C-alpha beads as a LAMMPS data file, in Angstrom:
LAMMPS data file: protein, C-alpha beads

123 atoms
122 bonds

1 atom types
1 bond types

-500.0 500.0 xlo xhi
-500.0 500.0 ylo yhi
-500.0 500.0 zlo zhi

Masses

1 110.0

Atoms # bond

1 1 1 81.140 -430.276 235.165
2 1 1 83.115 -427.176 234.312
3 1 1 81.114 -424.024 233.559
4 1 1 81.690 -421.886 230.484
5 1 1 81.608 -418.100 230.368
6 1 1 78.076 -418.374 228.947
7 1 1 76.976 -420.175 232.104
8 1 1 77.744 -417.060 234.116
9 1 1 74.925 -415.185 232.347
10 1 1 72.409 -413.638 234.712
11 1 1 68.986 -415.266 234.793
12 1 1 66.222 -412.859 235.739
13 1 1 62.464 -413.134 235.996
14 1 1 60.562 -409.880 235.560
15 1 1 56.971 -409.504 236.689
16 1 1 54.677 -406.825 235.269
17 1 1 51.153 -407.207 236.597
18 1 1 50.338 -410.898 236.191
19 1 1 52.799 -411.323 233.296
20 1 1 56.181 -412.945 233.927
21 1 1 59.173 -412.800 231.588
22 1 1 62.235 -415.017 232.093
23 1 1 65.513 -413.688 230.681
24 1 1 68.174 -416.375 230.404
25 1 1 71.233 -414.878 228.710
26 1 1 73.448 -417.572 227.206
27 1 1 73.047 -420.335 229.794
28 1 1 73.834 -423.776 228.461
29 1 1 72.854 -427.366 229.183
30 1 1 74.476 -427.753 232.606
31 1 1 73.024 -424.576 234.140
32 1 1 69.666 -425.168 232.419
33 1 1 69.497 -428.703 233.868
34 1 1 70.495 -427.433 237.314
35 1 1 67.805 -424.724 237.216
36 1 1 65.192 -427.239 236.044
37 1 1 65.968 -429.389 239.079
38 1 1 66.673 -426.737 241.726
39 1 1 65.262 -423.448 240.464
40 1 1 62.238 -421.974 242.141
41 1 1 59.576 -419.947 240.406
42 1 1 60.821 -420.591 236.866
43 1 1 57.386 -420.488 235.258
44 1 1 56.957 -417.528 232.929
45 1 1 54.561 -416.354 230.222
46 1 1 57.426 -415.205 227.996
47 1 1 60.786 -416.990 227.762
48 1 1 63.932 -415.581 226.229
49 1 1 65.412 -418.762 224.705
50 1 1 69.027 -418.982 225.921
51 1 1 72.126 -418.980 223.765
52 1 1 70.390 -417.491 220.700
53 1 1 68.303 -420.677 220.493
54 1 1 71.297 -422.551 219.112
55 1 1 73.027 -425.807 219.953
56 1 1 74.293 -425.872 223.535
57 1 1 71.142 -424.158 224.792
58 1 1 69.316 -425.288 227.928
59 1 1 67.697 -428.746 227.811
60 1 1 64.016 -429.347 227.088
61 1 1 63.364 -430.147 230.764
62 1 1 64.272 -426.521 231.546
63 1 1 61.866 -425.232 228.881
64 1 1 59.167 -427.545 230.240
65 1 1 59.611 -426.131 233.761
66 1 1 59.284 -422.562 232.451
67 1 1 56.140 -423.537 230.496
68 1 1 55.919 -420.310 228.451
69 1 1 53.169 -419.189 226.090
70 1 1 55.626 -417.140 224.037
71 1 1 59.338 -417.507 223.215
72 1 1 61.794 -414.819 222.087
73 1 1 64.990 -415.669 220.235
74 1 1 67.726 -413.107 219.605
75 1 1 69.418 -415.081 216.876
76 1 1 69.837 -414.996 213.112
77 1 1 67.189 -416.657 210.928
78 1 1 69.562 -419.028 209.140
79 1 1 70.938 -420.437 212.395
80 1 1 67.516 -420.779 214.061
81 1 1 66.083 -422.464 210.966
82 1 1 69.136 -424.705 210.481
83 1 1 70.662 -427.643 212.303
84 1 1 72.068 -425.511 215.147
85 1 1 68.577 -424.294 216.102
86 1 1 66.882 -427.685 215.811
87 1 1 66.549 -428.564 219.504
88 1 1 64.896 -425.355 220.728
89 1 1 62.924 -424.940 217.483
90 1 1 61.547 -428.493 217.729
91 1 1 60.619 -427.994 221.376
92 1 1 58.756 -424.750 220.547
93 1 1 56.933 -426.355 217.610
94 1 1 55.985 -429.515 219.536
95 1 1 54.605 -427.416 222.392
96 1 1 52.815 -424.868 220.144
97 1 1 54.811 -421.976 221.595
98 1 1 54.365 -418.686 219.750
99 1 1 57.960 -417.862 218.796
100 1 1 59.506 -414.591 217.642
101 1 1 62.997 -414.796 216.135
102 1 1 64.726 -411.417 215.764
103 1 1 66.547 -412.600 212.641
104 1 1 63.175 -413.329 211.029
105 1 1 60.855 -410.600 212.340
106 1 1 63.291 -407.792 213.209
107 1 1 63.010 -405.802 216.440
108 1 1 60.716 -407.341 219.026
109 1 1 58.810 -405.093 221.426
110 1 1 56.732 -406.255 224.378
111 1 1 54.040 -403.882 225.649
112 1 1 52.398 -404.428 229.008
113 1 1 48.943 -403.127 229.850
114 1 1 47.274 -404.143 233.072
115 1 1 47.549 -407.897 233.365
116 1 1 48.138 -408.588 229.674
117 1 1 50.871 -408.099 227.118
118 1 1 51.207 -407.729 223.376
119 1 1 54.168 -408.248 221.102
120 1 1 54.945 -406.222 218.017
121 1 1 57.782 -406.525 215.543
122 1 1 59.467 -404.100 213.183
123 1 1 61.988 -404.682 210.431

Bonds

1 1 1 2
2 1 2 3
3 1 3 4
4 1 4 5
5 1 5 6
6 1 6 7
7 1 7 8
8 1 8 9
9 1 9 10
10 1 10 11
11 1 11 12
12 1 12 13
13 1 13 14
14 1 14 15
15 1 15 16
16 1 16 17
17 1 17 18
18 1 18 19
19 1 19 20
20 1 20 21
21 1 21 22
22 1 22 23
23 1 23 24
24 1 24 25
25 1 25 26
26 1 26 27
27 1 27 28
28 1 28 29
29 1 29 30
30 1 30 31
31 1 31 32
32 1 32 33
33 1 33 34
34 1 34 35
35 1 35 36
36 1 36 37
37 1 37 38
38 1 38 39
39 1 39 40
40 1 40 41
41 1 41 42
42 1 42 43
43 1 43 44
44 1 44 45
45 1 45 46
46 1 46 47
47 1 47 48
48 1 48 49
49 1 49 50
50 1 50 51
51 1 51 52
52 1 52 53
53 1 53 54
54 1 54 55
55 1 55 56
56 1 56 57
57 1 57 58
58 1 58 59
59 1 59 60
60 1 60 61
61 1 61 62
62 1 62 63
63 1 63 64
64 1 64 65
65 1 65 66
66 1 66 67
67 1 67 68
68 1 68 69
69 1 69 70
70 1 70 71
71 1 71 72
72 1 72 73
73 1 73 74
74 1 74 75
75 1 75 76
76 1 76 77
77 1 77 78
78 1 78 79
79 1 79 80
80 1 80 81
81 1 81 82
82 1 82 83
83 1 83 84
84 1 84 85
85 1 85 86
86 1 86 87
87 1 87 88
88 1 88 89
89 1 89 90
90 1 90 91
91 1 91 92
92 1 92 93
93 1 93 94
94 1 94 95
95 1 95 96
96 1 96 97
97 1 97 98
98 1 98 99
99 1 99 100
100 1 100 101
101 1 101 102
102 1 102 103
103 1 103 104
104 1 104 105
105 1 105 106
106 1 106 107
107 1 107 108
108 1 108 109
109 1 109 110
110 1 110 111
111 1 111 112
112 1 112 113
113 1 113 114
114 1 114 115
115 1 115 116
116 1 116 117
117 1 117 118
118 1 118 119
119 1 119 120
120 1 120 121
121 1 121 122
122 1 122 123
């Protein structure tokens, strides 16, 4: 399958103490499926939902492999809450993932202290 420019997004896992954060850029279904099958060490406490959480994001099997406690979405509220955000939103709700959407809560800040983290938001 042909890759799109979004599929060239860097994917990076950051570790701070025992906390892991997976940044996914705008990867789409094909790269997400490939990573779910072939990626090593995908599990993370915090997941940046790819592609603004909108349609053409990574598949649920990718999200399942990451198995986050918290999800961050850098997308607008109306898109996340609408049809285009349904897949990722449903996955987060069904898996009881604490989700922060920038278009809803404003700026999202992660603070690390020792082996824990906290998230604050500011409009």
